[in-house]
C-alpha positions as CSV (number, residue, x, y, z in Angstrom):
1,M,22.2,-10.4,-18.3
2,A,19.4,-9.2,-16.1
3,K,16.3,-8.1,-17.8
4,G,12.8,-7.1,-17.0
5,I,11.1,-4.9,-14.4
6,W,8.8,-7.2,-12.4
7,V,5.7,-6.3,-10.5
8,Y,4.2,-8.7,-7.9
9,V,0.4,-8.9,-8.4
10,E,-1.4,-8.8,-5.1
11,Q,-4.9,-10.2,-5.3
12,R,-7.5,-11.3,-2.9
13,D,-10.6,-13.3,-3.6
14,G,-10.1,-13.0,-7.3
15,K,-9.7,-9.2,-7.3
16,V,-6.4,-7.4,-8.0
17,K,-5.4,-4.9,-5.4
18,K,-5.2,-1.3,-6.5
19,V,-1.5,-0.9,-5.6
20,T,-0.7,-3.4,-8.3
21,Y,-2.1,-1.1,-11.0
22,E,-0.1,1.7,-9.5
23,L,3.1,-0.3,-9.7
24,L,2.5,-1.3,-13.2
25,S,2.0,2.3,-14.2
26,G,5.2,3.4,-12.5
27,G,7.1,0.3,-13.7
28,R,6.0,1.0,-17.3
29,K,8.0,4.2,-17.3
30,I,11.1,2.6,-15.8
31,A,10.9,-0.3,-18.2
32,D,10.5,2.0,-21.3
33,A,13.5,4.1,-20.1
34,L,15.7,1.0,-19.8
35,G,14.4,-0.6,-22.9
36,E,13.2,-3.7,-21.0
37,E,10.0,-5.7,-20.5
38,L,7.5,-4.9,-17.8
39,C,6.4,-8.3,-16.3
40,A,3.6,-9.0,-13.8
41,V,4.0,-12.0,-11.5
42,L,0.6,-13.5,-10.6
43,P,0.6,-16.4,-8.0
44,G,-2.5,-18.1,-6.8
45,K,-5.1,-20.7,-7.6
46,G,-7.6,-20.1,-10.4
47,V,-6.1,-16.7,-11.1
48,A,-5.3,-17.0,-14.8
49,G,-8.4,-15.1,-15.7
50,L,-6.9,-12.0,-14.1
51,A,-3.9,-11.9,-16.5
52,A,-5.6,-10.2,-19.4
53,E,-6.5,-7.0,-17.5
54,L,-2.8,-6.6,-16.3
55,G,-1.9,-5.8,-19.9
56,E,-4.3,-2.9,-19.9
57,Y,-2.2,-1.3,-17.2
58,G,1.1,-1.7,-19.0
59,A,2.4,-5.3,-18.5
60,D,4.2,-6.8,-21.6
61,K,4.2,-10.3,-20.0
62,V,2.3,-12.0,-17.2
63,F,3.9,-15.0,-15.4
64,V,1.0,-17.0,-14.0
65,L,2.0,-19.3,-11.1
66,E,-0.9,-21.6,-10.5
67,S,-0.9,-24.2,-7.7
68,D,-3.3,-25.6,-5.1
69,S,-0.7,-24.7,-2.5
70,L,-1.1,-21.0,-3.5
71,E,-4.8,-20.8,-2.9
72,N,-4.2,-18.9,0.3
73,Y,-1.2,-16.7,1.0
74,T,1.5,-18.3,3.0
75,T,5.0,-16.8,3.4
76,D,6.8,-20.0,2.4
77,G,4.7,-20.9,-0.6
78,Y,4.6,-17.5,-2.2
79,A,8.2,-16.7,-1.4
80,N,9.5,-20.0,-2.8
81,A,7.5,-19.7,-6.0
82,V,8.4,-16.1,-6.7
83,A,12.1,-16.5,-5.8
84,D,12.4,-19.6,-8.0
85,L,10.9,-17.8,-10.9
86,A,13.3,-14.9,-10.4
87,K,16.3,-17.2,-10.3
88,Q,15.3,-18.7,-13.7
89,N,14.6,-15.3,-15.4
90,D,17.1,-12.9,-13.7
91,P,15.0,-9.7,-13.6
92,T,16.5,-6.2,-13.2
93,A,14.1,-5.3,-10.4
94,I,11.1,-6.6,-8.4
95,L,8.5,-4.2,-7.1
96,M,5.9,-4.9,-4.5
97,G,3.3,-2.9,-2.7
98,C,4.1,-1.8,0.9
99,T,1.2,-3.6,2.3
100,V,0.9,-6.3,5.0
101,T,1.4,-9.0,2.4
102,G,4.0,-7.1,0.3
103,R,6.2,-6.3,3.3
104,D,6.2,-9.9,4.5
105,L,6.8,-11.4,1.0
106,A,9.5,-8.9,-0.1
107,A,11.7,-9.6,2.8
108,Q,11.6,-13.4,2.3
109,V,12.2,-13.2,-1.5
110,A,15.1,-10.8,-1.0
111,Q,16.7,-13.2,1.5
112,K,16.3,-16.1,-0.9
113,L,17.8,-14.2,-3.8
114,G,20.6,-12.7,-1.6
115,T,19.8,-9.2,-2.7
116,G,19.0,-5.8,-1.2
117,L,15.6,-4.5,-0.3
118,M,14.4,-0.9,0.0
119,T,11.2,-0.6,2.0
120,D,8.3,1.9,2.4
121,C,9.4,3.9,-0.7
122,T,7.5,7.0,-1.7
123,E,9.2,7.5,-5.1
124,M,11.2,5.7,-7.7
125,A,13.2,7.1,-10.6
126,L,16.1,6.5,-12.9
127,E,19.3,8.5,-12.3
128,N,22.2,7.9,-14.6
129,G,20.7,4.5,-15.6
130,Q,20.4,3.4,-12.0
131,L,17.1,2.7,-10.1
132,V,16.9,5.1,-7.2
133,F,14.2,5.0,-4.5
134,T,13.2,7.7,-2.0
135,R,12.1,6.5,1.4
136,P,11.4,8.2,4.8
137,I,13.8,7.8,7.8
138,Y,13.6,8.9,11.5
139,A,9.8,8.3,11.6
140,G,9.2,10.5,8.5
141,K,11.3,13.4,9.7
142,A,13.6,13.2,6.7
143,F,13.8,11.4,3.4
144,V,16.8,9.7,1.7
145,K,17.5,8.4,-1.7
146,A,18.7,4.8,-1.8
147,S,19.9,2.3,-4.4
148,C,21.5,-1.1,-4.6
149,P,23.9,-0.7,-7.6
150,E,25.5,-4.1,-7.1
151,A,22.3,-6.0,-6.2
152,R,20.4,-7.9,-8.8
153,P,17.5,-7.9,-8.8
154,A,16.9,-4.6,-7.1
155,M,13.9,-4.9,-4.8
156,A,11.6,-2.3,-3.3
157,T,8.2,-2.0,-1.6
158,I,6.3,1.1,-2.7
159,R,3.6,2.8,-0.6
160,P,0.0,2.6,-2.0
161,N,-1.5,5.8,-3.5
162,I,1.8,7.2,-4.4
163,I,1.8,6.5,-8.2
164,A,-1.0,7.7,-10.5
165,I,-2.7,4.9,-12.4
166,E,-2.4,5.1,-16.2
167,K,-4.0,2.7,-18.6
168,A,-1.8,1.5,-21.5
169,A,-4.5,-0.2,-23.6
170,K,-2.4,-3.1,-24.7
171,S,-2.4,-6.9,-24.4
172,A,0.1,-8.9,-22.5
173,E,1.7,-12.2,-23.3
174,V,0.6,-14.8,-20.7
175,V,3.1,-17.4,-19.6
176,S,2.1,-20.3,-17.5
177,A,5.1,-21.0,-15.2
178,A,5.9,-23.8,-12.9
179,A,5.1,-22.9,-9.3
180,N,7.8,-24.3,-7.1
181,T,6.3,-23.8,-3.7
182,G,8.8,-26.0,-1.9
183,D,8.2,-26.9,1.8
184,I,5.4,-24.8,3.4
185,R,5.7,-24.6,7.1
186,Q,2.5,-22.5,7.6
187,A,-1.1,-23.7,7.3
188,V,-4.2,-21.4,6.9
189,K,-6.8,-22.8,9.2
190,D,-9.4,-20.0,9.0
191,I,-9.8,-16.6,7.4
192,A,-11.8,-14.0,9.4
193,L,-13.3,-11.3,7.1
194,Q,-14.5,-7.9,8.1
195,I,-17.4,-6.9,6.0
196,S,-17.6,-3.2,5.2
197,S,-18.9,-1.0,2.5
198,R,-16.1,1.4,3.0
199,P,-12.8,1.2,1.1
200,E,-9.8,-0.6,2.5
201,L,-7.7,1.8,4.6
202,T,-4.4,1.6,2.6
203,E,-6.3,2.1,-0.7
204,A,-8.7,4.8,0.2
205,D,-8.5,8.2,-1.5
206,I,-10.0,9.8,1.7
207,I,-9.5,8.8,5.3
208,V,-11.2,10.1,8.4
209,S,-9.2,9.3,11.5
210,G,-9.9,9.7,15.2
211,G,-7.5,9.8,18.2
212,R,-7.6,10.2,22.0
213,G,-9.9,13.3,21.5
214,M,-12.7,11.0,20.5
215,K,-13.1,10.2,24.3
216,G,-14.7,6.8,23.7
217,P,-15.6,4.1,21.2
218,E,-19.2,5.2,20.9
219,N,-18.1,8.6,19.5
220,F,-16.4,7.0,16.4
221,A,-20.0,6.9,15.0
222,I,-19.7,10.6,14.0
223,L,-16.5,9.8,12.1
224,E,-18.2,6.9,10.4
225,E,-21.1,9.2,9.3
226,L,-18.7,11.7,7.8
227,A,-16.8,8.9,6.1
228,D,-19.9,7.5,4.6
229,V,-20.8,10.9,3.1
230,L,-17.4,11.2,1.6
231,G,-17.0,7.5,0.5
232,A,-14.0,7.4,2.9
233,A,-12.3,4.9,5.1
234,V,-12.1,5.3,8.9
235,G,-8.7,5.2,10.7
236,A,-7.4,5.7,14.2
237,S,-4.3,6.7,16.1
238,R,-2.5,4.3,18.4
239,A,-4.0,5.9,21.4
240,A,-7.5,5.1,20.3
241,V,-6.5,1.5,19.5
242,D,-4.6,1.0,22.8
243,A,-7.7,2.3,24.6
244,G,-9.7,-0.5,23.0
245,W,-12.0,1.9,21.2
246,V,-11.3,0.3,17.7
247,T,-9.4,-2.7,16.5
248,H,-5.8,-2.7,15.4
249,S,-6.9,-3.0,11.7
250,F,-7.9,0.7,12.0
251,Q,-4.5,1.9,13.2
252,V,-2.5,4.4,11.1
253,G,1.1,4.9,12.1
254,Q,4.5,3.4,12.5
255,T,3.2,0.3,14.2
256,G,0.0,0.3,12.2
257,K,-0.7,0.9,8.5
258,T,1.0,3.4,6.3
259,V,-1.4,5.4,4.1
260,S,-1.1,8.1,1.4
261,P,-4.6,9.2,0.6
262,V,-5.6,12.3,-1.4
263,V,-7.2,13.7,1.8
264,Y,-6.5,12.8,5.4
265,I,-8.9,14.2,8.0
266,A,-7.4,13.9,11.5
267,C,-9.9,14.4,14.3
268,G,-8.8,14.7,17.9
269,I,-5.3,13.5,17.0
270,S,-2.4,15.3,18.7
271,G,0.2,14.4,16.0
272,A,2.7,12.1,17.7
273,I,5.7,11.2,15.6
274,Q,4.5,7.6,15.5
275,H,1.3,8.6,13.9
276,L,2.8,11.1,11.5
277,A,5.1,8.4,10.2
278,G,2.1,6.6,8.8
279,M,0.3,9.4,7.1
280,S,2.6,12.4,6.5
281,T,2.8,11.6,2.7
282,S,-1.0,12.3,2.4
283,K,-1.6,14.8,-0.4
284,C,-3.8,17.1,1.8
285,I,-4.0,16.9,5.6
286,V,-6.9,18.5,7.4
287,A,-6.7,18.6,11.2
288,V,-9.5,19.2,13.8
289,N,-8.3,19.7,17.3
290,K,-9.2,22.0,20.2
291,D,-5.6,22.5,21.2
292,P,-4.0,25.2,18.9
293,E,-0.5,24.0,19.9
294,A,-1.2,20.4,18.8
295,N,1.7,18.9,16.7
296,I,-0.7,17.8,14.0
297,F,-1.1,21.5,12.9
298,K,2.6,21.6,11.9
299,V,2.0,19.1,9.1
300,A,-1.6,20.1,8.3
301,D,-2.6,21.9,5.1
302,Y,-5.8,23.1,6.7
303,G,-6.5,23.3,10.4
304,I,-9.7,23.9,12.4
305,V,-9.2,24.8,16.1
306,G,-12.4,23.7,17.8
307,D,-14.4,21.0,19.5
308,L,-14.5,18.0,17.0
309,F,-18.0,17.1,18.4
310,E,-19.2,20.4,17.0
311,V,-17.0,20.6,13.9
312,V,-17.3,17.1,12.4
313,P,-21.2,17.2,12.3
314,L,-21.0,20.6,10.6
315,L,-18.5,19.3,8.1
316,K,-20.8,16.3,7.4
317,E,-23.7,18.6,6.6
318,E,-21.7,20.9,4.4
319,F,-20.2,18.0,2.4
320,K,-23.7,16.6,2.0
321,K,-24.9,19.9,0.5
322,I,-21.8,20.1,-1.8
323,L,-22.0,16.5,-3.0
324,A,-25.8,16.8,-3.6
């Protein structure tokens, strides 16, 4: 009989990603309602020391998958190890963050387990004892509830910043499990890091984004100044990325990153459907655009019709005064 709600622990350089804590907090409620264990699955090399803190966020048990082959993320190595562990333990559900790694891994694990996968979910709940996930369709124009009643385990990727983190103040049982990585067809030759004092885009509580209205790469400096005052990340629309003003790592949207910050400030962004698909679940959207008919104002909670080159510096100075 299937048992256990599992959360994949995404970590990088010995630090657990914030989305993992969110999934543990949400998974704790589901596990309690079903009367099952909440288990964290922690693959990597030299990661056993991270297991203790996972109990503080609700995990009853932590499966540690240690292997030299798991030092760096590879699709084959991680998917083989997680899928093999799942086959041995038959969990009810496996939850992963809807991140670059999570989306890649979840699809592979689901295929190996022959189960269904619900992606880019914005909510999860129990309805009549069945796990039900809410996810956007038609580029965020509508939402549907989806479930896989016949599939075991049920699998889903959940957007970051959707679930509030709650500490459980408990300790978890740590289980060292065999990491069956199988044949790995990928090899990590080099890792290029971007050094920044700003938060990672998908985990940021505040994001300041620029679009075609920025007029050039040099003008992103005014967004960076505002972001530094707010402790925010900097994002961009596809138009700004395609123009070569910023790299793809900044892109928010259907073909970029999906974000759900507390505050999203869109500067010079028209509001194309592709962009809205990646940020429409933000808690509060602020738009700055000189075109009063811009589509972005249809989804904005607050709108400023004006020249962003005048408005953004004023916002920066006002926030400086408030935060002081």
